[in-house]
NULO-332205 format. One record per atom (N, C-alpha, C, O, CB): residue in one letter; x, y, z. Coordinates in steps of 0.05 Angstrom, whole numbers, padded with zeros to 5 digits, always signed. Last residue first. Glycine has a CB too. Example, Ala and Ser with C-alpha at 12.3 -4.5 7.8 and 13.67 -1.06 7.14 Angstrom:
BEGIN
S+00257-00045+00142
S+00273-00021+00143
S+00258+00001+00157
S+00268+00023+00161
S+00282-00012+00114
A+00264-00114+00156
A+00246-00090+00156
A+00264-00066+00156
A+00285-00066+00169
A+00226-00089+00181
END
This chain:
BEGIN
L+00203+00341-00656
L+00196+00312-00651
L+00168+00307-00660
L+00158+00284-00658
L+00198+00306-00621
G+00223+00392-00659
G+00222+00376-00683
G+00215+00347-00679
G+00220+00330-00696
G+00248+00377-00697
E+00259+00404-00598
E+00242+00412-00621
E+00242+00391-00642
E+00260+00373-00643
E+00253+00439-00633
E+00258+00399-00529
E+00268+00387-00554
E+00248+00393-00577
E+00224+00387-00575
E+00272+00357-00551
G+00244+00415-00478
G+00255+00434-00496
G+00266+00423-00522
G+00282+00436-00535
G+00276+00450-00483
L+00219+00384-00441
L+00248+00382-00442
L+00261+00399-00463
L+00285+00398-00467
L+00255+00353-00447
Y+00165+00394-00448
Y+00177+00400-00422
Y+00208+00398-00422
Y+00221+00408-00404
Y+00166+00382-00401
L+00146+00382-00500
L+00133+00404-00484
L+00150+00412-00460
L+00149+00436-00452
L+00106+00394-00475
R+00180+00341-00521
R+00173+00365-00537
R+00163+00388-00519
R+00171+00411-00523
R+00152+00359-00558
R+00184+00304-00481
R+00208+00315-00493
R+00202+00341-00508
R+00218+00361-00506
R+00222+00295-00512
V+00130+00292-00473
V+00146+00303-00452
V+00171+00317-00463
V+00178+00339-00454
V+00154+00282-00431
M+00117+00269-00523
M+00103+00293-00514
M+00120+00307-00492
M+00122+00331-00492
M+00075+00286-00503
E+00153+00224-00525
E+00154+00245-00545
E+00141+00271-00535
E+00152+00292-00539
E+00141+00236-00570
N+00191+00199-00471
N+00164+00203-00482
N+00165+00227-00501
N+00175+00248-00494
N+00144+00207-00460
E+00237+00193-00444
E+00238+00184-00472
E+00211+00188-00486
E+00208+00183-00510
E+00244+00154-00473
Q+00225+00210-00394
Q+00247+00224-00408
Q+00248+00216-00438
Q+00257+00232-00454
Q+00274+00217-00395
L+00188+00171-00381
L+00179+00199-00386
L+00200+00215-00401
L+00194+00231-00418
L+00171+00213-00359
N+00221+00128-00372
N+00202+00127-00394
N+00192+00155-00401
N+00188+00162-00424
N+00179+00109-00388
K+00248+00146-00325
K+00263+00139-00350
K+00244+00139-00374
K+00252+00150-00395
K+00276+00111-00347
A+00207+00151-00288
A+00221+00175-00297
A+00236+00170-00323
A+00237+00187-00341
A+00241+00184-00275
T+00148+00114-00305
T+00174+00116-00293
T+00188+00141-00304
T+00182+00150-00326
T+00191+00090-00298
D+00086+00153-00308
D+00104+00131-00316
D+00130+00133-00300
D+00133+00150-00283
D+00111+00133-00347
H+00029+00185-00329
H+00043+00175-00306
H+00061+00152-00315
H+00051+00134-00329
H+00024+00166-00283
L-00010+00240-00352
L+00010+00219-00358
L+00024+00211-00332
L+00030+00228-00315
L+00030+00228-00380
V-00045+00277-00334
V-00049+00267-00362
V-00030+00244-00369
V-00033+00231-00389
V-00046+00290-00381
V-00080+00301-00281
V-00057+00284-00288
V-00063+00272-00315
V-00083+00258-00319
V-00052+00262-00266
E-00104+00369-00283
E-00108+00340-00285
E-00081+00326-00290
E-00063+00338-00302
E-00128+00334-00308
G-00097+00424-00286
G-00109+00413-00262
G-00115+00383-00263
G-00129+00372-00246
G-00134+00426-00257
A-00071+00432-00336
A-00097+00444-00330
A-00111+00430-00307
A-00135+00425-00309
A-00114+00444-00355
Q-00031+00376-00330
Q-00040+00397-00349
Q-00068+00406-00340
Q-00086+00390-00336
Q-00040+00387-00378
M+00024+00339-00306
M-00001+00353-00301
M-00006+00374-00322
M+00012+00388-00330
M-00001+00365-00273
V+00054+00277-00301
V+00052+00301-00317
V+00024+00313-00313
V+00004+00300-00316
V+00057+00295-00348
Y+00092+00245-00252
Y+00065+00250-00262
Y+00066+00277-00278
Y+00079+00296-00269
Y+00045+00252-00238
G+00144+00194-00245
G+00134+00222-00249
G+00105+00222-00259
G+00095+00204-00272
G+00152+00236-00269
R+00193+00159-00207
R+00169+00160-00223
R+00161+00189-00226
R+00170+00207-00211
R+00146+00143-00211
D+00244+00171-00186
D+00238+00143-00194
D+00214+00143-00213
D+00214+00128-00233
D+00232+00127-00169
A+00286+00228-00203
A+00262+00215-00194
A+00260+00186-00201
A+00274+00177-00220
A+00238+00230-00205
V+00330+00253-00224
V+00333+00243-00197
V+00309+00226-00188
V+00311+00211-00168
V+00337+00266-00178
S+00315+00267-00276
S+00341+00254-00273
S+00345+00243-00244
S+00361+00225-00241
S+00363+00274-00279
L+00268+00295-00271
L+00267+00267-00281
L+00293+00252-00277
L+00294+00228-00276
L+00258+00266-00310
A+00290+00344-00254
A+00271+00329-00237
A+00270+00300-00245
A+00271+00282-00228
A+00243+00342-00239
V+00320+00361-00297
V+00334+00354-00272
V+00316+00338-00254
V+00325+00320-00240
V+00344+00380-00258
Q+00278+00367-00335
Q+00302+00351-00341
Q+00315+00342-00315
Q+00321+00318-00311
Q+00322+00366-00359
A+00242+00404-00314
A+00234+00376-00317
A+00258+00357-00321
A+00258+00334-00312
A+00215+00372-00340
N+00241+00453-00275
N+00262+00442-00292
N+00258+00411-00295
N+00269+00396-00279
N+00291+00448-00280
Q+00200+00458-00239
Q+00196+00469-00266
Q+00217+00458-00286
Q+00211+00454-00309
Q+00197+00500-00266
E+00178+00411-00194
E+00201+00424-00205
E+00196+00432-00234
E+00189+00416-00251
E+00226+00405-00203
V+00160+00379-00136
V+00150+00395-00157
V+00173+00412-00168
V+00187+00425-00152
V+00126+00414-00148
L+00166+00316-00106
L+00181+00339-00117
L+00165+00352-00139
L+00157+00340-00158
L+00208+00330-00127
L+00166+00279-00050
L+00149+00287-00071
L+00158+00315-00081
L+00158+00334-00066
L+00118+00288-00063
I+00205+00229-00019
I+00204+00257-00029
I+00183+00259-00051
I+00183+00242-00070
I+00231+00267-00039
T+00229+00197+00039
T+00211+00196+00016
T+00205+00224+00007
T+00200+00242+00024
T+00184+00180+00024
M+00294+00184+00063
M+00272+00203+00061
M+00255+00199+00036
M+00267+00197+00014
M+00282+00232+00063
G+00339+00152+00066
G+00313+00140+00073
G+00289+00159+00071
G+00267+00151+00077
G+00315+00131+00101
Q+00386+00167+00046
Q+00386+00163+00075
Q+00358+00154+00085
Q+00354+00150+00109
Q+00394+00189+00089
K+00372+00178-00005
K+00388+00153+00000
K+00389+00147+00029
K+00393+00124+00037
K+00416+00156-00012
N+00348+00228+00003
N+00332+00205-00006
N+00346+00178+00000
N+00334+00159+00010
N+00325+00207-00036
I+00391+00260+00015
I+00370+00256+00035
I+00353+00232+00028
I+00346+00216+00046
I+00352+00281+00036
T+00419+00256-00034
T+00431+00246-00009
T+00410+00240+00012
T+00410+00219+00025
T+00452+00266+00001
E+00384+00281-00069
E+00390+00252-00073
E+00402+00240-00048
E+00396+00217-00041
E+00409+00249-00097
I+00386+00332-00047
I+00360+00318-00048
I+00365+00288-00052
I+00352+00272-00039
I+00343+00329-00072
I+00440+00344-00056
I+00431+00341-00029
I+00404+00326-00028
I+00400+00309-00011
I+00427+00369-00015
D+00439+00348-00111
D+00457+00328-00099
D+00448+00323-00070
D+00448+00300-00061
D+00486+00338-00099
F+00405+00391-00116
F+00395+00365-00124
F+00414+00342-00115
F+00404+00320-00110
F+00391+00364-00154
I+00439+00432-00099
I+00414+00427-00084
I+00404+00399-00091
I+00395+00385-00073
I+00392+00448-00092
A+00480+00430-00137
A+00486+00426-00109
A+00461+00418-00093
A+00461+00400-00077
A+00499+00450-00097
E+00452+00444-00184
E+00465+00418-00182
E+00471+00411-00153
E+00467+00388-00145
E+00491+00418-00198
V+00437+00496-00170
V+00416+00476-00176
V+00428+00448-00173
V+00416+00430-00160
V+00404+00479-00204
L+00487+00519-00169
L+00472+00516-00144
L+00450+00496-00147
L+00444+00481-00128
L+00461+00543-00135
L+00500+00518-00223
L+00517+00504-00204
L+00503+00500-00177
L+00506+00479-00165
L+00543+00520-00199
P+00458+00551-00246
P+00461+00522-00252
P+00478+00507-00232
P+00471+00484-00225
P+00472+00518-00279
A+00427+00595-00197
A+00446+00590-00218
A+00450+00560-00222
A+00446+00544-00203
A+00473+00604-00212
L+00356+00598-00183
L+00384+00592-00175
L+00401+00588-00200
L+00392+00579-00221
L+00384+00567-00158
G+00302+00605-00191
G+00319+00629-00188
G+00348+00623-00182
G+00362+00642-00175
G+00308+00646-00168
M+00284+00543-00164
M+00274+00569-00175
M+00294+00591-00169
M+00301+00597-00146
M+00247+00575-00162
S+00293+00492-00147
S+00314+00505-00164
S+00307+00533-00173
S+00322+00546-00187
S+00319+00488-00188
P+00249+00474-00117
P+00274+00480-00103
P+00296+00494-00120
P+00314+00506-00109
P+00286+00455-00092
E+00190+00471-00123
E+00208+00488-00140
E+00234+00495-00126
E+00241+00518-00122
E+00193+00514-00147
D+00176+00443-00065
D+00162+00458-00086
D+00182+00478-00099
D+00189+00498-00087
D+00138+00474-00074
L+00176+00381-00035
L+00194+00403-00045
L+00180+00417-00068
L+00174+00404-00089
L+00221+00391-00053
L+00158+00346+00021
L+00147+00359-00003
L+00166+00382-00011
L+00170+00400+00005
L+00118+00368+00001
L+00177+00287+00051
L+00185+00315+00047
L+00173+00324+00020
L+00178+00312-00001
L+00216+00318+00047
I+00152+00243+00098
I+00152+00251+00070
I+00158+00281+00068
I+00146+00297+00082
I+00124+00244+00057
Q+00163+00241+00151
Q+00165+00216+00137
Q+00167+00222+00107
Q+00180+00208+00091
Q+00141+00198+00143
P+00202+00294+00183
P+00180+00283+00167
P+00185+00255+00157
P+00208+00246+00155
P+00174+00301+00144
K+00224+00328+00227
K+00228+00299+00224
K+00206+00285+00208
K+00192+00268+00218
K+00230+00286+00252
S+00224+00381+00224
S+00200+00369+00236
S+00202+00339+00236
S+00183+00325+00245
S+00175+00378+00221
M+00270+00394+00197
M+00271+00396+00226
M+00246+00385+00240
M+00246+00380+00264
M+00275+00425+00234
L+00261+00395+00143
L+00272+00371+00154
L+00271+00371+00185
L+00270+00349+00197
L+00301+00367+00145
A+00245+00448+00136
A+00226+00427+00132
A+00236+00401+00144
A+00219+00386+00155
A+00220+00423+00102
R+00295+00473+00145
R+00273+00479+00163
R+00251+00457+00161
R+00240+00448+00181
R+00260+00506+00157
G+00323+00455+00100
G+00332+00447+00127
G+00310+00451+00147
G+00306+00434+00165
G+00356+00463+00135
I+00295+00481+00059
I+00295+00451+00060
I+00303+00442+00088
I+00290+00424+00099
I+00315+00440+00039
A+00306+00534+00073
A+00278+00525+00071
A+00276+00494+00073
A+00258+00483+00085
A+00265+00535+00045
L+00362+00534+00070
L+00349+00539+00096
L+00320+00529+00096
L+00310+00517+00115
L+00350+00568+00104
M+00370+00528+00016
M+00380+00508+00034
M+00366+00510+00061
M+00359+00490+00074
M+00410+00511+00038
Q+00347+00576+00000
Q+00335+00551-00008
Q+00344+00528+00010
Q+00328+00511+00017
Q+00341+00545-00038
Q+00383+00612+00022
Q+00355+00612+00032
Q+00341+00587+00024
Q+00324+00577+00039
Q+00341+00637+00020
E+00428+00600-00009
E+00428+00594+00020
E+00400+00594+00032
E+00394+00578+00049
E+00446+00615+00034
G+00410+00618-00058
G+00416+00590-00055
G+00417+00582-00026
G+00407+00561-00018
G+00443+00584-00067
G+00404+00674-00048
G+00381+00658-00056
G+00386+00628-00052
G+00368+00613-00043
G+00375+00663-00085
S+00441+00691+00012
S+00438+00690-00016
S+00413+00673-00023
S+00403+00659-00005
S+00463+00679-00031
L+00416+00725+00072
L+00428+00702+00058
L+00424+00705+00028
L+00406+00719+00019
L+00417+00675+00068
T+00387+00762+00098
T+00412+00771+00086
T+00427+00749+00071
T+00448+00753+00060
T+00430+00784+00107
G+00345+00737+00123
G+00339+00754+00100
G+00364+00764+00086
G+00362+00774+00063
G+00323+00777+00108
A+00367+00713+00168
A+00362+00697+00144
A+00357+00713+00119
A+00363+00705+00097
A+00338+00679+00150
I+00424+00736+00202
I+00395+00741+00196
I+00389+00729+00169
I+00402+00733+00149
I+00389+00772+00196
Q+00467+00686+00230
Q+00462+00708+00210
Q+00432+00711+00206
Q+00417+00691+00207
Q+00477+00702+00183
W+00482+00644+00260
W+00470+00667+00275
W+00466+00691+00256
W+00461+00713+00265
W+00489+00676+00297
E+00501+00606+00222
E+00480+00599+00242
E+00467+00623+00255
E+00443+00622+00260
E+00493+00582+00264
R+00534+00603+00179
R+00518+00627+00182
R+00495+00623+00203
R+00474+00635+00201
R+00505+00634+00155
E+00558+00554+00178
E+00576+00578+00180
E+00560+00603+00185
E+00572+00623+00195
E+00591+00580+00153
G+00513+00523+00172
G+00528+00521+00197
G+00546+00545+00200
G+00549+00555+00223
G+00544+00496+00198
L+00501+00535+00119
L+00483+00544+00140
L+00496+00543+00167
L+00492+00560+00184
L+00458+00526+00140
R+00543+00511+00093
R+00541+00540+00092
R+00522+00551+00113
R+00527+00572+00125
R+00530+00549+00064
P+00534+00456+00099
P+00555+00469+00115
P+00553+00500+00115
P+00561+00513+00134
P+00582+00461+00106
F+00484+00419+00099
F+00488+00446+00087
F+00509+00461+00104
F+00501+00477+00120
F+00461+00461+00086
L+00490+00372+00128
L+00480+00371+00100
L+00487+00397+00085
L+00495+00396+00062
L+00450+00367+00100
N+00507+00393+00176
N+00525+00374+00161
N+00516+00372+00132
N+00533+00369+00114
N+00525+00347+00175
F+00463+00422+00190
F+00488+00437+00185
F+00508+00419+00171
F+00524+00429+00155
F+00500+00447+00211
V+00427+00380+00198
V+00422+00400+00177
V+00447+00415+00170
V+00453+00419+00146
V+00400+00420+00185
Y+00451+00357+00243
Y+00448+00341+00219
Y+00444+00360+00195
Y+00455+00356+00174
Y+00424+00322+00221
E+00445+00398+00280
E+00472+00391+00271
E+00471+00374+00246
E+00488+00378+00228
E+00487+00375+00294
M+00390+00394+00285
M+00401+00418+00274
M+00430+00413+00265
M+00438+00424+00244
M+00400+00441+00295
D+00386+00345+00310
D+00377+00347+00283
D+00386+00373+00270
D+00389+00374+00245
D+00347+00345+00282
H+00407+00358+00361
H+00420+00337+00345
H+00412+00340+00315
H+00429+00337+00298
H+00413+00309+00356
K+00369+00395+00378
K+00397+00404+00373
K+00412+00384+00356
K+00427+00392+00338
K+00412+00408+00400
I+00326+00360+00384
I+00324+00382+00364
I+00352+00392+00358
I+00359+00397+00334
I+00307+00405+00375
A+00345+00328+00425
A+00338+00316+00400
A+00337+00337+00378
A+00347+00333+00355
A+00312+00301+00401
E+00349+00367+00466
E+00372+00353+00457
E+00368+00340+00430
E+00386+00340+00413
E+00379+00331+00478
Q+00296+00386+00473
Q+00316+00404+00461
Q+00341+00389+00452
Q+00353+00396+00431
Q+00325+00425+00481
G+00240+00341+00458
G+00261+00354+00475
G+00283+00368+00459
G+00287+00363+00436
G+00273+00334+00492
D+00198+00321+00430
D+00218+00302+00439
D+00242+00315+00452
D+00263+00302+00457
D+00228+00285+00416
T+00157+00345+00404
T+00154+00343+00433
T+00177+00326+00445
T+00174+00317+00468
T+00127+00332+00440
R+00147+00392+00350
R+00160+00368+00362
R+00157+00369+00392
R+00156+00390+00405
R+00189+00366+00354
T+00130+00437+00324
T+00109+00417+00332
T+00121+00393+00347
T+00106+00376+00356
T+00094+00407+00307
F+00177+00465+00312
F+00157+00477+00330
F+00137+00456+00340
F+00129+00458+00364
F+00142+00499+00317
A+00219+00459+00279
A+00215+00438+00299
A+00193+00445+00318
A+00190+00432+00339
A+00241+00433+00314
G+00221+00504+00249
G+00215+00479+00235
G+00208+00457+00254
G+00194+00438+00247
G+00237+00471+00217
M+00241+00539+00286
M+00213+00542+00279
M+00203+00517+00264
M+00180+00509+00266
M+00208+00567+00261
E+00295+00525+00285
E+00279+00519+00309
E+00249+00521+00303
E+00233+00505+00314
E+00286+00538+00332
L+00308+00546+00236
L+00309+00517+00240
L+00293+00509+00264
L+00279+00489+00264
L+00337+00507+00242
N+00303+00601+00249
N+00287+00589+00227
N+00286+00559+00231
N+00264+00547+00228
N+00298+00596+00200
E+00344+00605+00287
E+00316+00609+00295
E+00297+00598+00274
E+00275+00587+00281
E+00311+00639+00300
A+00390+00597+00255
A+00383+00578+00276
A+00354+00580+00285
A+00341+00560+00290
A+00401+00582+00300
V+00386+00642+00222
V+00386+00615+00210
V+00377+00595+00232
V+00360+00579+00227
V+00413+00608+00199
T+00344+00692+00254
T+00369+00680+00246
T+00365+00653+00233
T+00343+00642+00234
T+00388+00677+00271
L+00289+00730+00226
L+00301+00712+00245
L+00328+00702+00236
L+00334+00703+00212
L+00282+00689+00251
R+00270+00758+00183
R+00281+00774+00206
R+00292+00757+00228
R+00304+00767+00247
R+00260+00792+00217
S+00249+00720+00148
S+00272+00736+00140
S+00285+00752+00162
S+00309+00759+00161
S+00264+00755+00118
F+00233+00658+00148
F+00228+00681+00166
F+00252+00699+00164
F+00272+00695+00177
F+00223+00671+00196
I+00221+00637+00080
I+00235+00636+00105
I+00226+00660+00123
I+00214+00678+00113
I+00266+00637+00101
K+00198+00624+00030
K+00182+00634+00052
K+00196+00630+00079
K+00183+00621+00098
K+00155+00620+00052
R+00209+00595-00021
R+00224+00591+00004
R+00209+00600+00029
R+00207+00584+00048
R+00250+00606+00003
G+00182+00592-00068
G+00190+00619-00059
G+00203+00619-00032
G+00209+00640-00021
G+00166+00636-00059
E+00145+00536-00047
E+00154+00553-00069
E+00160+00581-00059
E+00145+00592-00044
E+00132+00554-00091
P+00167+00505+00016
P+00148+00517-00003
P+00161+00532-00026
P+00185+00540-00025
P+00130+00536+00012
S+00177+00444+00039
S+00194+00467+00032
S+00179+00482+00010
S+00179+00473-00013
S+00223+00458+00024
Q+00134+00411+00084
Q+00138+00423+00058
Q+00159+00445+00059
Q+00160+00461+00077
Q+00112+00434+00047
S+00121+00347+00113
S+00131+00374+00116
S+00138+00384+00088
S+00146+00369+00070
S+00156+00375+00134
I+00086+00298+00149
I+00090+00311+00122
I+00099+00339+00127
I+00087+00354+00142
I+00063+00310+00106
G+00073+00273+00197
G+00097+00264+00183
G+00100+00276+00155
G+00116+00265+00139
G+00097+00236+00181
K+00037+00289+00235
K+00033+00262+00224
K+00056+00253+00206
K+00059+00229+00201
K+00007+00262+00207
T+00052+00341+00244
T+00057+00321+00266
T+00053+00292+00256
T+00064+00274+00268
T+00039+00327+00290
V+00032+00363+00196
V+00061+00362+00202
V+00068+00342+00223
V+00087+00327+00220
V+00071+00391+00211
I-00022+00357+00205
I-00010+00342+00184
I+00020+00340+00187
I+00033+00320+00181
I-00017+00353+00156
K-00029+00396+00244
K-00033+00368+00251
K-00020+00350+00231
K-00009+00329+00238
K-00063+00362+00255
H-00022+00442+00215
H-00002+00436+00236
H-00004+00407+00245
H+00015+00395+00253
H-00005+00455+00260
A-00067+00442+00179
A-00039+00439+00169
A-00020+00431+00191
A-00002+00414+00186
A-00030+00464+00156
P-00122+00401+00203
P-00109+00426+00198
P-00079+00422+00191
P-00068+00400+00197
P-00111+00445+00222
F-00152+00344+00168
F-00136+00355+00190
F-00126+00383+00183
F-00123+00389+00159
F-00111+00337+00196
L-00175+00321+00125
L-00193+00336+00143
L-00178+00349+00166
L-00190+00363+00182
L-00214+00317+00153
D-00136+00292+00100
D-00144+00317+00087
D-00164+00333+00104
D-00169+00356+00097
D-00157+00311+00060
I-00120+00244+00120
I-00109+00268+00133
I-00120+00294+00121
I-00113+00315+00131
I-00079+00268+00130
R-00133+00177+00135
R-00142+00200+00121
R-00133+00226+00135
R-00138+00229+00159
R-00173+00200+00117
E-00085+00127+00135
E-00100+00145+00152
E-00108+00170+00136
E-00091+00183+00124
E-00084+00153+00177
N-00052+00098+00101
N-00080+00089+00104
N-00097+00106+00123
N-00120+00101+00127
N-00081+00061+00113
E-00005+00129+00099
E-00005+00102+00111
E-00034+00094+00120
E-00038+00085+00142
E+00014+00101+00136
L-00046+00181+00089
L-00018+00176+00095
L-00018+00149+00111
L-00029+00148+00133
L-00005+00199+00112
T-00090+00205+00038
T-00084+00187+00060
T-00054+00184+00064
T-00039+00183+00044
T-00097+00159+00056
V-00140+00249+00018
V-00111+00245+00019
V-00106+00227+00043
V-00115+00232+00065
V-00095+00272+00021
E-00197+00249-00027
E-00184+00247+00000
E-00154+00243-00004
E-00144+00234-00025
E-00196+00225+00016
G-00256+00280-00057
G-00232+00264-00057
G-00219+00263-00029
G-00230+00275-00010
G-00211+00273-00077
Q-00275+00350-00058
Q-00280+00322-00063
Q-00254+00307-00062
Q-00232+00318-00065
Q-00294+00317-00090
R-00252+00396-00041
R-00281+00393-00038
R-00290+00364-00042
R-00310+00356-00032
R-00295+00412-00058
P-00191+00398-00002
P-00206+00390-00026
P-00236+00389-00020
P-00244+00381+00002
P-00196+00363-00036
T-00162+00454+00026
T-00178+00431+00032
T-00194+00423+00007
T-00208+00440-00004
T-00198+00437+00056
L-00095+00478+00035
L-00120+00478+00020
L-00135+00453+00027
L-00123+00432+00032
L-00115+00481-00011
L-00057+00463+00071
L-00061+00492+00067
L-00086+00497+00050
L-00098+00519+00052
L-00037+00504+00053
G-00047+00409+00075
G-00068+00420+00090
G-00072+00450+00088
G-00089+00462+00102
G-00064+00414+00118
C-00013+00381+00043
C-00002+00390+00069
C-00023+00406+00085
C-00016+00417+00106
C+00023+00406+00066
I-00043+00371-00003
I-00033+00348+00013
I-00025+00358+00041
I-00030+00344+00061
I-00008+00336-00001
T-00052+00422-00021
T-00074+00406-00012
T-00065+00383+00005
T-00078+00377+00025
T-00090+00396-00037
N-00001+00437-00036
N-00014+00452-00015
N-00039+00438-00004
N-00047+00442+00019
N-00021+00480-00025
L+00009+00401-00078
L+00025+00399-00053
L+00011+00414-00030
L+00010+00404-00008
L+00052+00412-00057
T-00031+00420-00114
T-00031+00392-00105
T-00015+00390-00079
T-00025+00377-00060
T-00019+00373-00126
T-00013+00471-00123
T-00039+00467-00110
T-00041+00439-00100
T-00053+00435-00078
T-00062+00473-00130
S+00034+00461-00151
S+00036+00472-00124
S+00009+00469-00109
S+00009+00464-00085
S+00044+00501-00125
K+00008+00439-00199
K+00029+00425-00184
K+00030+00434-00155
K+00028+00419-00136
K+00056+00427-00197
G-00026+00462-00235
G-00037+00452-00211
G-00017+00437-00193
G-00025+00425-00173
G-00059+00433-00217
A-00009+00491-00279
A-00020+00463-00284
A-00033+00451-00259
A-00049+00433-00261
A+00003+00445-00293
G+00015+00539-00274
G-00014+00539-00273
G-00026+00511-00277
G-00050+00509-00279
G-00024+00557-00294
N+00069+00525-00317
N+00058+00542-00297
N+00028+00541-00298
N+00016+00542-00319
N+00068+00571-00300
S+00070+00454-00338
S+00074+00483-00342
S+00063+00499-00318
S+00050+00488-00301
S+00060+00492-00368
G+00100+00398-00305
G+00079+00411-00320
G+00084+00440-00321
G+00102+00451-00308
G+00051+00406-00307
I+00110+00344-00258
I+00120+00364-00278
I+00096+00374-00293
I+00075+00362-00295
I+00141+00351-00297
L+00125+00316-00197
L+00103+00327-00213
L+00115+00348-00232
L+00128+00367-00223
L+00081+00340-00195
T+00161+00257-00178
T+00160+00285-00186
T+00135+00292-00201
T+00123+00275-00215
T+00184+00292-00204
V+00185+00219-00124
V+00164+00222-00144
V+00162+00252-00152
V+00162+00269-00134
V+00136+00211-00135
I+00230+00178-00097
I+00227+00206-00105
I+00207+00206-00128
I+00212+00194-00149
I+00255+00219-00114
E+00214+00129-00045
E+00215+00139-00072
E+00221+00169-00073
E+00216+00184-00054
E+00189+00133-00086
G+00207+00111+00007
G+00234+00111-00004
G+00237+00122-00032
G+00259+00125-00043
G+00245+00084-00004
E+00142+00086-00002
E+00164+00092+00016
E+00191+00090+00002
E+00196+00071-00012
E+00163+00072+00040
E+00107+00117-00058
E+00115+00094-00041
E+00139+00101-00024
E+00154+00120-00029
E+00122+00069-00059
V+00055+00157-00073
V+00084+00158-00067
V+00090+00134-00049
V+00079+00133-00027
V+00093+00185-00055
S+00005+00171-00123
S+00015+00156-00099
S+00045+00159-00097
S+00059+00163-00117
S+00007+00127-00101
L-00053+00208-00145
L-00025+00200-00147
L-00017+00185-00122
L-00032+00185-00102
L-00006+00225-00150
S-00104+00244-00178
S-00096+00220-00162
S-00067+00215-00167
S-00056+00217-00189
S-00113+00196-00170
V-00149+00297-00186
V-00121+00288-00186
V-00117+00264-00168
V-00125+00265-00144
V-00102+00312-00178
G-00197+00323-00201
G-00196+00294-00197
G-00168+00283-00198
G-00163+00262-00210
G-00212+00281-00218
K-00176+00377-00216
K-00200+00364-00227
K-00197+00334-00225
K-00195+00320-00246
K-00205+00373-00256
L-00158+00436-00185
L-00152+00408-00188
L-00177+00393-00195
L-00197+00395-00181
L-00138+00396-00162
A-00185+00485-00190
A-00157+00484-00196
A-00147+00455-00200
A-00130+00450-00217
A-00141+00497-00174
E-00242+00517-00205
E-00233+00490-00199
E-00204+00487-00209
E-00198+00486-00233
E-00251+00468-00213
I-00266+00574-00177
I-00248+00564-00198
I-00237+00537-00189
I-00224+00534-00169
I-00225+00584-00203
N-00293+00598-00137
N-00309+00581-00155
N-00292+00569-00178
N-00303+00556-00195
N-00331+00598-00168
G-00241+00594-00092
G-00268+00606-00096
G-00284+00587-00114
G-00289+00564-00107
G-00265+00634-00109
Y-00205+00547-00117
Y-00200+00574-00107
Y-00225+00590-00112
Y-00230+00599-00135
Y-00174+00588-00121
F-00210+00477-00102
F-00220+00502-00114
F-00207+00526-00101
F-00200+00526-00078
F-00251+00504-00111
T-00197+00410-00118
T-00191+00433-00101
T-00198+00458-00116
T-00193+00461-00140
T-00161+00433-00092
H-00210+00344-00116
H-00219+00368-00130
H-00215+00392-00111
H-00228+00393-00090
H-00249+00366-00139
I-00176+00282-00120
I-00182+00307-00106
I-00190+00329-00125
I-00179+00332-00147
I-00158+00316-00089
A-00168+00224-00125
A-00189+00239-00140
A-00196+00265-00126
A-00220+00270-00121
A-00213+00222-00144
K-00127+00214-00075
K-00149+00200-00088
K-00170+00219-00099
K-00187+00229-00084
K-00162+00179-00069
V-00062+00203-00058
V-00081+00224-00065
V-00102+00212-00083
V-00096+00201-00104
V-00067+00249-00079
E-00024+00172-00010
E-00042+00168-00033
E-00061+00192-00035
E-00074+00199-00015
E-00057+00141-00030
L+00037+00149+00015
L+00020+00173+00011
L+00002+00168-00013
L+00012+00159-00034
L+00036+00199+00007
K+00051+00095+00014
K+00055+00111+00038
K+00037+00136+00038
K+00023+00142+00057
K+00085+00119+00041
A+00009+00045-00015
A+00025+00069-00017
A+00028+00084+00009
A+00009+00084+00025
A+00013+00088-00038
M+00017-00024+00000
M+00000+00000+00000
M+00018+00025+00000
M+00039+00026+00013
M-00019+00000+00025
END
């Protein structure tokens, strides 16, 4: 049974239907990616999973427990954490304070939280060097590292990553995705939304293609890389 399952969800913004029966699953230990153009519904899907939006129809289950009726903070305690699009760090707090905010729902004590902060600093040495720096003064790449680190501080079972490469130089994109692969190899299950379909499919096990609020294609990442429509629309290959 899938660790995370999204079953025919319909999510609205007012009267506008943004998701039209989206279904997907993520198995334990996988990296699954959602690809599609802007406005396809990728971020809306993540925000529905983590409780920032509530579907009008359908359901979301984590290890067979329905979670779509829970508030967002409760979903975090159940084991889902998101690094959001645009990072949304607390710009006036220090790096360390941002990481502490990621652990806000935890009840296992300061020693365990301190241990996990050291883990984040080992993953992202730049953050360790800037532990007491005000987060708003970090570079874009450092802020992205902080957003991922903050999400990890809740000790999630599943990490949702929304556009981790947005606005970053190619070398930084490579560094961020090396870390994503490292986290996954250490056992973290990941659902990834990424505009750069080429890099997303290069690290993912499976992928879903979204168009206009619907899933139109689902396959292994390798097969999607070879799919004519995906190559033409999302990988920038002409003349296919």
